[in-house]
All heavy atoms as a GROMACS GRO file, in nm:
protein
  560
    1MET      N    1  -1.872   3.010  -5.913
    1MET     CA    2  -1.976   3.096  -5.962
    1MET      C    3  -2.081   3.114  -5.853
    1MET      O    4  -2.129   3.017  -5.798
    1MET     CB    5  -2.035   3.035  -6.089
    1MET     CG    6  -2.117   3.125  -6.168
    1MET     SD    7  -2.151   3.045  -6.327
    1MET     CE    8  -2.214   3.181  -6.411
    2SER      N    9  -2.118   3.239  -5.821
    2SER     CA   10  -2.215   3.264  -5.716
    2SER      C   11  -2.358   3.254  -5.770
    2SER      O   12  -2.381   3.271  -5.888
    2SER     CB   13  -2.189   3.401  -5.653
    2SER     OG   14  -2.208   3.501  -5.749
    3ALA      N   15  -2.448   3.233  -5.676
    3ALA     CA   16  -2.590   3.224  -5.713
    3ALA      C   17  -2.641   3.362  -5.752
    3ALA      O   18  -2.594   3.463  -5.702
    3ALA     CB   19  -2.669   3.170  -5.594
    4PRO      N   20  -2.736   3.368  -5.845
    4PRO     CA   21  -2.792   3.497  -5.886
    4PRO      C   22  -2.859   3.567  -5.768
    4PRO      O   23  -2.914   3.502  -5.681
    4PRO     CB   24  -2.892   3.463  -5.996
    4PRO     CG   25  -2.907   3.316  -5.996
    4PRO     CD   26  -2.799   3.257  -5.914
    5LYS      N   27  -2.852   3.700  -5.767
    5LYS     CA   28  -2.916   3.778  -5.662
    5LYS      C   29  -3.067   3.766  -5.674
    5LYS      O   30  -3.122   3.766  -5.782
    5LYS     CB   31  -2.876   3.925  -5.673
    5LYS     CG   32  -2.734   3.953  -5.634
    5LYS     CD   33  -2.710   4.103  -5.637
    5LYS     CE   34  -2.568   4.133  -5.598
    5LYS     NZ   35  -2.540   4.276  -5.599
    6SER      N   36  -3.131   3.760  -5.558
    6SER     CA   37  -3.277   3.759  -5.555
    6SER      C   38  -3.327   3.900  -5.578
    6SER      O   39  -3.278   3.995  -5.517
    6SER     CB   40  -3.323   3.707  -5.419
    6SER     OG   41  -3.462   3.723  -5.406
    7VAL      N   42  -3.423   3.916  -5.666
    7VAL     CA   43  -3.479   4.047  -5.698
    7VAL      C   44  -3.617   4.055  -5.633
    7VAL      O   45  -3.704   3.975  -5.662
    7VAL     CB   46  -3.490   4.070  -5.850
    7VAL    CG1   47  -3.558   4.202  -5.880
    7VAL    CG2   48  -3.354   4.061  -5.914
    8THR      N   49  -3.633   4.154  -5.545
    8THR     CA   50  -3.762   4.175  -5.484
    8THR      C   51  -3.847   4.257  -5.581
    8THR      O   52  -3.803   4.356  -5.634
    8THR     CB   53  -3.747   4.253  -5.351
    8THR    OG1   54  -3.664   4.180  -5.265
    8THR    CG2   55  -3.883   4.275  -5.286
    9LYS      N   56  -3.968   4.211  -5.603
    9LYS     CA   57  -4.056   4.280  -5.696
    9LYS      C   58  -4.173   4.340  -5.619
    9LYS      O   59  -4.211   4.292  -5.514
    9LYS     CB   60  -4.108   4.184  -5.803
    9LYS     CG   61  -3.997   4.133  -5.894
    9LYS     CD   62  -4.052   4.054  -6.008
    9LYS     CE   63  -3.935   4.011  -6.097
    9LYS     NZ   64  -3.980   3.955  -6.220
   10VAL      N   65  -4.226   4.448  -5.673
   10VAL     CA   66  -4.340   4.515  -5.616
   10VAL      C   67  -4.456   4.504  -5.715
   10VAL      O   68  -4.439   4.538  -5.832
   10VAL     CB   69  -4.309   4.664  -5.588
   10VAL    CG1   70  -4.431   4.737  -5.536
   10VAL    CG2   71  -4.191   4.677  -5.492
   11ARG      N   72  -4.568   4.459  -5.668
   11ARG     CA   73  -4.685   4.446  -5.755
   11ARG      C   74  -4.762   4.577  -5.752
   11ARG      O   75  -4.792   4.630  -5.646
   11ARG     CB   76  -4.772   4.331  -5.710
   11ARG     CG   77  -4.889   4.307  -5.802
   11ARG     CD   78  -4.952   4.172  -5.771
   11ARG     NE   79  -5.047   4.138  -5.873
   11ARG     CZ   80  -5.020   4.081  -5.990
   11ARG    NH1   81  -4.895   4.052  -6.018
   11ARG    NH2   82  -5.113   4.052  -6.076
   12LEU      N   83  -4.794   4.630  -5.868
   12LEU     CA   84  -4.869   4.754  -5.880
   12LEU      C   85  -4.996   4.732  -5.961
   12LEU      O   86  -4.999   4.646  -6.049
   12LEU     CB   87  -4.784   4.861  -5.951
   12LEU     CG   88  -4.654   4.902  -5.884
   12LEU    CD1   89  -4.579   5.000  -5.973
   12LEU    CD2   90  -4.680   4.964  -5.749
   13ASN      N   91  -5.095   4.810  -5.932
   13ASN     CA   92  -5.219   4.808  -6.008
   13ASN      C   93  -5.240   4.950  -6.060
   13ASN      O   94  -5.243   5.044  -5.980
   13ASN     CB   95  -5.335   4.763  -5.920
   13ASN     CG   96  -5.464   4.751  -5.997
   13ASN    OD1   97  -5.464   4.747  -6.118
   13ASN    ND2   98  -5.575   4.749  -5.926
   14ALA      N   99  -5.250   4.969  -6.190
   14ALA     CA  100  -5.263   5.104  -6.246
   14ALA      C  101  -5.384   5.111  -6.338
   14ALA      O  102  -5.411   5.019  -6.414
   14ALA     CB  103  -5.137   5.138  -6.323
   15ASP      N  104  -5.455   5.222  -6.328
   15ASP     CA  105  -5.564   5.250  -6.420
   15ASP      C  106  -5.509   5.341  -6.528
   15ASP      O  107  -5.464   5.452  -6.500
   15ASP     CB  108  -5.680   5.321  -6.347
   15ASP     CG  109  -5.748   5.230  -6.247
   15ASP    OD1  110  -5.763   5.111  -6.275
   15ASP    OD2  111  -5.787   5.280  -6.140
   16LEU      N  112  -5.509   5.293  -6.652
   16LEU     CA  113  -5.456   5.368  -6.766
   16LEU      C  114  -5.570   5.409  -6.858
   16LEU      O  115  -5.666   5.334  -6.875
   16LEU     CB  116  -5.355   5.283  -6.844
   16LEU     CG  117  -5.237   5.225  -6.767
   16LEU    CD1  118  -5.155   5.136  -6.858
   16LEU    CD2  119  -5.152   5.336  -6.709
   17SER      N  120  -5.556   5.524  -6.918
   17SER     CA  121  -5.654   5.564  -7.019
   17SER      C  122  -5.641   5.469  -7.137
   17SER      O  123  -5.536   5.407  -7.157
   17SER     CB  124  -5.629   5.709  -7.063
   17SER     OG  125  -5.509   5.715  -7.140
   18PRO      N  126  -5.744   5.457  -7.217
   18PRO     CA  127  -5.736   5.369  -7.335
   18PRO      C  128  -5.620   5.406  -7.428
   18PRO      O  129  -5.553   5.318  -7.482
   18PRO     CB  130  -5.872   5.389  -7.403
   18PRO     CG  131  -5.964   5.427  -7.292
   18PRO     CD  132  -5.881   5.510  -7.199
   19ASP      N  133  -5.593   5.536  -7.444
   19ASP     CA  134  -5.483   5.579  -7.532
   19ASP      C  135  -5.347   5.535  -7.477
   19ASP      O  136  -5.261   5.488  -7.552
   19ASP     CB  137  -5.483   5.731  -7.549
   19ASP     CG  138  -5.599   5.781  -7.634
   19ASP    OD1  139  -5.664   5.698  -7.703
   19ASP    OD2  140  -5.623   5.902  -7.632
   20VAL      N  141  -5.330   5.550  -7.346
   20VAL     CA  142  -5.202   5.511  -7.285
   20VAL      C  143  -5.186   5.359  -7.289
   20VAL      O  144  -5.079   5.307  -7.318
   20VAL     CB  145  -5.191   5.565  -7.141
   20VAL    CG1  146  -5.068   5.508  -7.069
   20VAL    CG2  147  -5.184   5.718  -7.142
   21ALA      N  148  -5.293   5.287  -7.261
   21ALA     CA  149  -5.289   5.140  -7.267
   21ALA      C  150  -5.254   5.093  -7.408
   21ALA      O  151  -5.174   5.000  -7.426
   21ALA     CB  152  -5.422   5.081  -7.221
   22ALA      N  153  -5.313   5.156  -7.509
   22ALA     CA  154  -5.283   5.120  -7.648
   22ALA      C  155  -5.139   5.150  -7.682
   22ALA      O  156  -5.073   5.069  -7.749
   22ALA     CB  157  -5.376   5.195  -7.744
   23ALA      N  158  -5.088   5.263  -7.635
   23ALA     CA  159  -4.947   5.298  -7.659
   23ALA      C  160  -4.854   5.196  -7.594
   23ALA      O  161  -4.754   5.155  -7.653
   23ALA     CB  162  -4.917   5.438  -7.609
   24LEU      N  163  -4.887   5.154  -7.473
   24LEU     CA  164  -4.805   5.054  -7.404
   24LEU      C  165  -4.807   4.921  -7.478
   24LEU      O  166  -4.702   4.858  -7.498
   24LEU     CB  167  -4.855   5.036  -7.260
   24LEU     CG  168  -4.780   4.934  -7.175
   24LEU    CD1  169  -4.633   4.971  -7.163
   24LEU    CD2  170  -4.845   4.920  -7.038
   25LYS      N  171  -4.924   4.880  -7.524
   25LYS     CA  172  -4.935   4.756  -7.601
   25LYS      C  173  -4.855   4.766  -7.731
   25LYS      O  174  -4.789   4.669  -7.771
   25LYS     CB  175  -5.082   4.725  -7.631
   25LYS     CG  176  -5.159   4.679  -7.510
   25LYS     CD  177  -5.306   4.660  -7.542
   25LYS     CE  178  -5.384   4.625  -7.417
   25LYS     NZ  179  -5.528   4.613  -7.440
   26GLU      N  180  -4.859   4.881  -7.793
   26GLU     CA  181  -4.783   4.901  -7.917
   26GLU      C  182  -4.632   4.895  -7.890
   26GLU      O  183  -4.557   4.833  -7.966
   26GLU     CB  184  -4.819   5.035  -7.980
   26GLU     CG  185  -4.757   5.057  -8.116
   26GLU     CD  186  -4.802   5.187  -8.181
   26GLU    OE1  187  -4.908   5.242  -8.143
   26GLU    OE2  188  -4.730   5.234  -8.270
   27LEU      N  189  -4.588   4.959  -7.781
   27LEU     CA  190  -4.446   4.952  -7.745
   27LEU      C  191  -4.402   4.808  -7.721
   27LEU      O  192  -4.296   4.764  -7.767
   27LEU     CB  193  -4.418   5.034  -7.617
   27LEU     CG  194  -4.408   5.184  -7.632
   27LEU    CD1  195  -4.403   5.250  -7.494
   27LEU    CD2  196  -4.285   5.222  -7.713
   28ALA      N  197  -4.484   4.734  -7.646
   28ALA     CA  198  -4.452   4.594  -7.617
   28ALA      C  199  -4.442   4.513  -7.746
   28ALA      O  200  -4.348   4.435  -7.764
   28ALA     CB  201  -4.558   4.535  -7.524
   29ALA      N  202  -4.536   4.534  -7.837
   29ALA     CA  203  -4.535   4.459  -7.964
   29ALA      C  204  -4.413   4.496  -8.049
   29ALA      O  205  -4.348   4.408  -8.106
   29ALA     CB  206  -4.664   4.485  -8.040
   30MET      N  207  -4.383   4.627  -8.057
   30MET     CA  208  -4.269   4.671  -8.139
   30MET      C  209  -4.137   4.616  -8.086
   30MET      O  210  -4.044   4.590  -8.163
   30MET     CB  211  -4.262   4.824  -8.144
   30MET     CG  212  -4.370   4.887  -8.228
   30MET     SD  213  -4.348   5.064  -8.255
   30MET     CE  214  -4.349   5.130  -8.091
   31GLN      N  215  -4.128   4.599  -7.953
   31GLN     CA  216  -4.004   4.553  -7.893
   31GLN      C  217  -4.005   4.403  -7.865
   31GLN      O  218  -3.908   4.348  -7.813
   31GLN     CB  219  -3.977   4.630  -7.763
   31GLN     CG  220  -3.959   4.779  -7.785
   31GLN     CD  221  -3.946   4.857  -7.655
   31GLN    OE1  222  -3.899   4.806  -7.553
   31GLN    NE2  223  -3.986   4.981  -7.659
   32ASN      N  224  -4.119   4.339  -7.896
   32ASN     CA  225  -4.136   4.196  -7.873
   32ASN      C  226  -4.108   4.159  -7.727
   32ASN      O  227  -4.032   4.067  -7.697
   32ASN     CB  228  -4.047   4.114  -7.968
   32ASN     CG  229  -4.091   3.969  -7.974
   32ASN    OD1  230  -4.208   3.937  -7.959
   32ASN    ND2  231  -3.995   3.880  -7.993
   33VAL      N  232  -4.170   4.238  -7.635
   33VAL     CA  233  -4.155   4.213  -7.491
   33VAL      C  234  -4.293   4.214  -7.427
   33VAL      O  235  -4.392   4.252  -7.489
   33VAL     CB  236  -4.064   4.319  -7.423
   33VAL    CG1  237  -3.922   4.313  -7.479
   33VAL    CG2  238  -4.121   4.459  -7.436
   34SER      N  239  -4.299   4.176  -7.301
   34SER     CA  240  -4.425   4.176  -7.227
   34SER      C  241  -4.466   4.320  -7.195
   34SER      O  242  -4.386   4.413  -7.202
   34SER     CB  243  -4.408   4.099  -7.096
   34SER     OG  244  -4.320   4.168  -7.009
   35LEU      N  245  -4.593   4.335  -7.157
   35LEU     CA  246  -4.641   4.467  -7.115
   35LEU      C  247  -4.561   4.516  -6.993
   35LEU      O  248  -4.526   4.633  -6.984
   35LEU     CB  249  -4.790   4.461  -7.080
   35LEU     CG  250  -4.887   4.444  -7.196
   35LEU    CD1  251  -5.028   4.424  -7.144
   35LEU    CD2  252  -4.880   4.561  -7.290
   36THR      N  253  -4.530   4.425  -6.902
   36THR     CA  254  -4.453   4.460  -6.783
   36THR      C  255  -4.315   4.512  -6.822
   36THR      O  256  -4.269   4.614  -6.770
   36THR     CB  257  -4.440   4.339  -6.688
   36THR    OG1  258  -4.571   4.299  -6.648
   36THR    CG2  259  -4.357   4.373  -6.567
   37GLU      N  260  -4.248   4.444  -6.914
   37GLU     CA  261  -4.115   4.487  -6.958
   37GLU      C  262  -4.123   4.620  -7.033
   37GLU      O  263  -4.037   4.707  -7.015
   37GLU     CB  264  -4.050   4.380  -7.045
   37GLU     CG  265  -3.912   4.417  -7.095
   37GLU     CD  266  -3.807   4.440  -6.988
   37GLU    OE1  267  -3.825   4.395  -6.873
   37GLU    OE2  268  -3.705   4.507  -7.018
   38ALA      N  269  -4.224   4.636  -7.117
   38ALA     CA  270  -4.240   4.762  -7.189
   38ALA      C  271  -4.262   4.878  -7.092
   38ALA      O  272  -4.204   4.986  -7.108
   38ALA     CB  273  -4.357   4.752  -7.288
   39LEU      N  274  -4.343   4.857  -6.990
   39LEU     CA  275  -4.368   4.960  -6.890
   39LEU      C  276  -4.240   4.990  -6.811
   39LEU      O  277  -4.207   5.106  -6.787
   39LEU     CB  278  -4.479   4.917  -6.795
   39LEU     CG  279  -4.520   5.016  -6.687
   39LEU    CD1  280  -4.566   5.147  -6.749
   39LEU    CD2  281  -4.629   4.957  -6.599
   40SER      N  282  -4.167   4.888  -6.775
   40SER     CA  283  -4.040   4.907  -6.704
   40SER      C  284  -3.941   4.988  -6.786
   40SER      O  285  -3.876   5.080  -6.736
   40SER     CB  286  -3.980   4.770  -6.670
   40SER     OG  287  -3.858   4.784  -6.603
   41ARG      N  288  -3.930   4.956  -6.915
   41ARG     CA  289  -3.839   5.030  -7.003
   41ARG      C  290  -3.883   5.176  -7.018
   41ARG      O  291  -3.800   5.267  -7.018
   41ARG     CB  292  -3.833   4.963  -7.141
   41ARG     CG  293  -3.760   4.832  -7.140
   41ARG     CD  294  -3.760   4.769  -7.278
   41ARG     NE  295  -3.695   4.638  -7.277
   41ARG     CZ  296  -3.666   4.569  -7.386
   41ARG    NH1  297  -3.698   4.617  -7.506
   41ARG    NH2  298  -3.608   4.451  -7.377
   42ALA      N  299  -4.015   5.197  -7.031
   42ALA     CA  300  -4.066   5.334  -7.045
   42ALA      C  301  -4.036   5.416  -6.920
   42ALA      O  302  -3.996   5.533  -6.930
   42ALA     CB  303  -4.217   5.331  -7.075
   43ILE      N  304  -4.055   5.358  -6.804
   43ILE     CA  305  -4.027   5.427  -6.679
   43ILE      C  306  -3.878   5.456  -6.667
   43ILE      O  307  -3.838   5.567  -6.628
   43ILE     CB  308  -4.079   5.347  -6.559
   43ILE    CG1  309  -4.233   5.346  -6.560
   43ILE    CG2  310  -4.026   5.405  -6.428
   43ILE    CD1  311  -4.294   5.249  -6.463
   44SER      N  312  -3.793   5.361  -6.704
   44SER     CA  313  -3.648   5.382  -6.698
   44SER      C  314  -3.605   5.493  -6.791
   44SER      O  315  -3.522   5.578  -6.756
   44SER     CB  316  -3.573   5.253  -6.734
   44SER     OG  317  -3.598   5.154  -6.638
   45THR      N  318  -3.662   5.497  -6.910
   45THR     CA  319  -3.630   5.601  -7.008
   45THR      C  320  -3.673   5.738  -6.955
   45THR      O  321  -3.597   5.835  -6.960
   45THR     CB  322  -3.697   5.572  -7.143
   45THR    OG1  323  -3.649   5.447  -7.191
   45THR    CG2  324  -3.666   5.680  -7.244
   46GLU      N  325  -3.794   5.748  -6.904
   46GLU     CA  326  -3.845   5.873  -6.850
   46GLU      C  327  -3.760   5.920  -6.733
   46GLU      O  328  -3.728   6.039  -6.721
   46GLU     CB  329  -3.992   5.859  -6.808
   46GLU     CG  330  -4.052   5.984  -6.746
   46GLU     CD  331  -4.075   6.097  -6.845
   46GLU    OE1  332  -4.057   6.078  -6.965
   46GLU    OE2  333  -4.113   6.207  -6.798
   47SER      N  334  -3.721   5.829  -6.647
   47SER     CA  335  -3.637   5.864  -6.532
   47SER      C  336  -3.503   5.923  -6.577
   47SER      O  337  -3.458   6.025  -6.524
   47SER     CB  338  -3.614   5.739  -6.445
   47SER     OG  339  -3.530   5.769  -6.338
   48LEU      N  340  -3.442   5.860  -6.677
   48LEU     CA  341  -3.316   5.910  -6.732
   48LEU      C  342  -3.334   6.048  -6.794
   48LEU      O  343  -3.255   6.140  -6.769
   48LEU     CB  344  -3.260   5.814  -6.836
   48LEU     CG  345  -3.138   5.863  -6.913
   48LEU    CD1  346  -3.016   5.865  -6.824
   48LEU    CD2  347  -3.116   5.780  -7.036
   49LEU      N  348  -3.439   6.066  -6.874
   49LEU     CA  349  -3.464   6.195  -6.939
   49LEU      C  350  -3.487   6.306  -6.837
   49LEU      O  351  -3.432   6.415  -6.851
   49LEU     CB  352  -3.584   6.185  -7.034
   49LEU     CG  353  -3.561   6.105  -7.162
   49LEU    CD1  354  -3.693   6.086  -7.235
   49LEU    CD2  355  -3.460   6.174  -7.251
   50VAL      N  356  -3.567   6.280  -6.736
   50VAL     CA  357  -3.594   6.381  -6.634
   50VAL      C  358  -3.466   6.419  -6.561
   50VAL      O  359  -3.436   6.538  -6.542
   50VAL     CB  360  -3.703   6.333  -6.535
   50VAL    CG1  361  -3.711   6.423  -6.414
   50VAL    CG2  362  -3.838   6.325  -6.604
   51ALA      N  363  -3.387   6.320  -6.522
   51ALA     CA  364  -3.263   6.347  -6.450
   51ALA      C  365  -3.166   6.428  -6.535
   51ALA      O  366  -3.108   6.526  -6.487
   51ALA     CB  367  -3.198   6.216  -6.406
   52ARG      N  368  -3.151   6.390  -6.660
   52ARG     CA  369  -3.056   6.462  -6.748
   52ARG      C  370  -3.105   6.603  -6.780
   52ARG      O  371  -3.026   6.696  -6.787
   52ARG     CB  372  -3.032   6.383  -6.876
   52ARG     CG  373  -2.959   6.249  -6.857
   52ARG     CD  374  -2.824   6.269  -6.787
   52ARG     NE  375  -2.744   6.372  -6.845
   52ARG     CZ  376  -2.645   6.355  -6.933
   52ARG    NH1  377  -2.611   6.235  -6.967
   52ARG    NH2  378  -2.581   6.458  -6.982
   53ARG      N  379  -3.236   6.622  -6.801
   53ARG     CA  380  -3.288   6.756  -6.828
   53ARG      C  381  -3.270   6.847  -6.707
   53ARG      O  382  -3.242   6.964  -6.721
   53ARG     CB  383  -3.436   6.747  -6.869
   53ARG     CG  384  -3.449   6.691  -7.011
   53ARG     CD  385  -3.592   6.674  -7.063
   53ARG     NE  386  -3.696   6.744  -6.994
   53ARG     CZ  387  -3.806   6.685  -6.947
   53ARG    NH1  388  -3.822   6.554  -6.959
   53ARG    NH2  389  -3.898   6.754  -6.887
   54ARG      N  390  -3.283   6.790  -6.586
   54ARG     CA  391  -3.258   6.869  -6.465
   54ARG      C  392  -3.114   6.915  -6.458
   54ARG      O  393  -3.084   7.017  -6.395
   54ARG     CB  394  -3.294   6.787  -6.341
   54ARG     CG  395  -3.441   6.780  -6.316
   54ARG     CD  396  -3.471   6.714  -6.184
   54ARG     NE  397  -3.614   6.713  -6.161
   54ARG     CZ  398  -3.675   6.631  -6.080
   54ARG    NH1  399  -3.605   6.540  -6.012
   54ARG    NH2  400  -3.804   6.636  -6.063
   55GLN      N  401  -3.025   6.840  -6.518
   55GLN     CA  402  -2.883   6.876  -6.521
   55GLN      C  403  -2.851   6.972  -6.635
   55GLN      O  404  -2.737   7.010  -6.655
   55GLN     CB  405  -2.796   6.750  -6.536
   55GLN     CG  406  -2.808   6.654  -6.421
   55GLN     CD  407  -2.741   6.520  -6.451
   55GLN    OE1  408  -2.704   6.490  -6.566
   55GLN    NE2  409  -2.726   6.437  -6.349
   56GLY      N  410  -2.954   7.009  -6.711
   56GLY     CA  411  -2.935   7.104  -6.820
   56GLY      C  412  -2.912   7.042  -6.956
   56GLY      O  413  -2.888   7.113  -7.054
   57ALA      N  414  -2.920   6.911  -6.965
   57ALA     CA  415  -2.900   6.844  -7.094
   57ALA      C  416  -3.020   6.869  -7.186
   57ALA      O  417  -3.131   6.894  -7.140
   57ALA     CB  418  -2.880   6.694  -7.075
   58LYS      N  419  -2.996   6.861  -7.316
   58LYS     CA  420  -3.101   6.872  -7.416
   58LYS      C  421  -3.120   6.736  -7.481
   58LYS      O  422  -3.028   6.655  -7.490
   58LYS     CB  423  -3.062   6.974  -7.524
   58LYS     CG  424  -3.051   7.114  -7.471
   58LYS     CD  425  -3.011   7.209  -7.583
   58LYS     CE  426  -3.001   7.350  -7.527
   58LYS     NZ  427  -2.966   7.446  -7.633
   59VAL      N  428  -3.241   6.712  -7.528
   59VAL     CA  429  -3.270   6.589  -7.600
   59VAL      C  430  -3.278   6.624  -7.747
   59VAL      O  431  -3.361   6.707  -7.788
   59VAL     CB  432  -3.403   6.526  -7.550
   59VAL    CG1  433  -3.434   6.400  -7.630
   59VAL    CG2  434  -3.396   6.498  -7.402
   60VAL      N  435  -3.190   6.566  -7.826
   60VAL     CA  436  -3.180   6.599  -7.967
   60VAL      C  437  -3.198   6.472  -8.050
   60VAL      O  438  -3.141   6.368  -8.020
   60VAL     CB  439  -3.041   6.662  -7.998
   60VAL    CG1  440  -3.028   6.693  -8.146
   60VAL    CG2  441  -3.022   6.789  -7.914
   61LEU      N  442  -3.278   6.482  -8.155
   61LEU     CA  443  -3.298   6.372  -8.248
   61LEU      C  444  -3.212   6.392  -8.371
   61LEU      O  445  -3.216   6.500  -8.433
   61LEU     CB  446  -3.445   6.364  -8.292
   61LEU     CG  447  -3.547   6.335  -8.184
   61LEU    CD1  448  -3.688   6.341  -8.244
   61LEU    CD2  449  -3.524   6.203  -8.119
   62ASP      N  450  -3.136   6.293  -8.406
   62ASP     CA  451  -3.060   6.295  -8.530
   62ASP      C  452  -3.149   6.234  -8.637
   62ASP      O  453  -3.173   6.113  -8.639
   62ASP     CB  454  -2.932   6.215  -8.514
   62ASP     CG  455  -2.846   6.212  -8.639
   62ASP    OD1  456  -2.892   6.255  -8.747
   62ASP    OD2  457  -2.731   6.165  -8.629
   63GLU      N  458  -3.201   6.318  -8.724
   63GLU     CA  459  -3.294   6.272  -8.827
   63GLU      C  460  -3.225   6.230  -8.955
   63GLU      O  461  -3.290   6.200  -9.055
   63GLU     CB  462  -3.397   6.381  -8.852
   63GLU     CG  463  -3.480   6.411  -8.727
   63GLU     CD  464  -3.591   6.508  -8.750
   63GLU    OE1  465  -3.649   6.509  -8.860
   63GLU    OE2  466  -3.624   6.584  -8.658
   64GLY      N  467  -3.093   6.227  -8.953
   64GLY     CA  468  -3.017   6.186  -9.070
   64GLY      C  469  -2.994   6.302  -9.165
   64GLY      O  470  -3.055   6.408  -9.154
   65MET      N  471  -2.902   6.284  -9.255
   65MET     CA  472  -2.869   6.382  -9.358
   65MET      C  473  -2.831   6.518  -9.296
   65MET      O  474  -2.863   6.624  -9.350
   65MET     CB  475  -2.984   6.401  -9.456
   65MET     CG  476  -3.036   6.273  -9.519
   65MET     SD  477  -2.948   6.220  -9.665
   65MET     CE  478  -2.975   6.353  -9.776
   66GLY      N  479  -2.770   6.514  -9.176
   66GLY     CA  480  -2.727   6.636  -9.110
   66GLY      C  481  -2.838   6.718  -9.046
   66GLY      O  482  -2.817   6.831  -9.004
   67LYS      N  483  -2.957   6.659  -9.034
   67LYS     CA  484  -3.070   6.732  -8.976
   67LYS      C  485  -3.092   6.686  -8.832
   67LYS      O  486  -3.102   6.566  -8.805
   67LYS     CB  487  -3.197   6.708  -9.057
   67LYS     CG  488  -3.315   6.785  -9.007
   67LYS     CD  489  -3.438   6.766  -9.094
   67LYS     CE  490  -3.554   6.844  -9.036
   67LYS     NZ  491  -3.680   6.814  -9.100
   68PHE      N  492  -3.098   6.783  -8.741
   68PHE     CA  493  -3.119   6.755  -8.600
   68PHE      C  494  -3.239   6.836  -8.550
   68PHE      O  495  -3.261   6.948  -8.593
   68PHE     CB  496  -2.995   6.793  -8.518
   68PHE     CG  497  -2.875   6.712  -8.554
   68PHE    CD1  498  -2.790   6.754  -8.655
   68PHE    CD2  499  -2.847   6.594  -8.488
   68PHE    CE1  500  -2.678   6.679  -8.690
   68PHE    CE2  501  -2.735   6.519  -8.522
   68PHE     CZ  502  -2.652   6.561  -8.623
   69SER      N  503  -3.312   6.777  -8.456
   69SER     CA  504  -3.426   6.846  -8.395
   69SER      C  505  -3.416   6.830  -8.244
   69SER      O  506  -3.387   6.721  -8.193
   69SER     CB  507  -3.559   6.785  -8.439
   69SER     OG  508  -3.576   6.797  -8.578
   70GLU      N  509  -3.440   6.939  -8.171
   70GLU     CA  510  -3.441   6.932  -8.024
   70GLU      C  511  -3.584   6.904  -7.979
   70GLU      O  512  -3.679   6.966  -8.028
   70GLU     CB  513  -3.393   7.064  -7.964
   70GLU     CG  514  -3.395   7.060  -7.812
   70GLU     CD  515  -3.352   7.190  -7.747
   70GLU    OE1  516  -3.309   7.283  -7.820
   70GLU    OE2  517  -3.360   7.199  -7.625
   71LEU      N  518  -3.597   6.810  -7.888
   71LEU     CA  519  -3.728   6.783  -7.829
   71LEU      C  520  -3.749   6.879  -7.714
   71LEU      O  521  -3.665   6.893  -7.628
   71LEU     CB  522  -3.736   6.640  -7.775
   71LEU     CG  523  -3.740   6.527  -7.878
   71LEU    CD1  524  -3.746   6.392  -7.807
   71LEU    CD2  525  -3.858   6.541  -7.970
   72ILE      N  526  -3.862   6.948  -7.713
   72ILE     CA  527  -3.897   7.039  -7.606
   72ILE      C  528  -4.009   6.974  -7.525
   72ILE      O  529  -4.112   6.935  -7.580
   72ILE     CB  530  -3.947   7.175  -7.664
   72ILE    CG1  531  -3.844   7.235  -7.760
   72ILE    CG2  532  -3.982   7.271  -7.550
   72ILE    CD1  533  -3.713   7.272  -7.698
   73PHE      N  534  -3.988   6.961  -7.395
   73PHE     CA  535  -4.087   6.901  -7.307
   73PHE      C  536  -4.164   7.011  -7.236
   73PHE      O  537  -4.106   7.095  -7.170
   73PHE     CB  538  -4.018   6.809  -7.205
   73PHE     CG  539  -3.953   6.690  -7.268
   73PHE    CD1  540  -3.823   6.698  -7.319
   73PHE    CD2  541  -4.021   6.570  -7.280
   73PHE    CE1  542  -3.763   6.589  -7.378
   73PHE    CE2  543  -3.961   6.460  -7.339
   73PHE     CZ  544  -3.831   6.469  -7.389
   74ALA      N  545  -4.295   7.009  -7.248
   74ALA     CA  546  -4.378   7.114  -7.191
   74ALA      C  547  -4.394   7.102  -7.040
   74ALA      O  548  -4.422   7.195  -6.972
   74ALA     CB  549  -4.515   7.115  -7.257
   75ARG      N  550  -4.376   6.982  -6.989
   75ARG     CA  551  -4.396   6.966  -6.845
   75ARG      C  552  -4.267   6.947  -6.772
   75ARG      O  553  -4.166   6.920  -6.815
   75ARG     CB  554  -4.491   6.850  -6.815
   75ARG     CG  555  -4.468   6.730  -6.900
   75ARG     CD  556  -4.572   6.624  -6.876
   75ARG     NE  557  -4.556   6.525  -6.981
   75ARG     CZ  558  -4.518   6.402  -6.962
   75ARG    NH1  559  -4.500   6.357  -6.843
   75ARG    NH2  560  -4.504   6.320  -7.061
   0.00000   0.00000   0.00000
């Protein structure tokens, strides 16, 4: 069994608006993870969404009972 790979980390300092900070804290609490992990997951999700939308993919929510809604991103 090989030793685990060393992960280089980058330390960042970010100024967030109170609304964004509250949303991040809420995400962390809902997922029972640290603020750092919640931020990492949010960035990973956004990166995936941006890449797929650039490829022409749509983001669709399955709301159950045969009802679907497309998310439209303004930016």
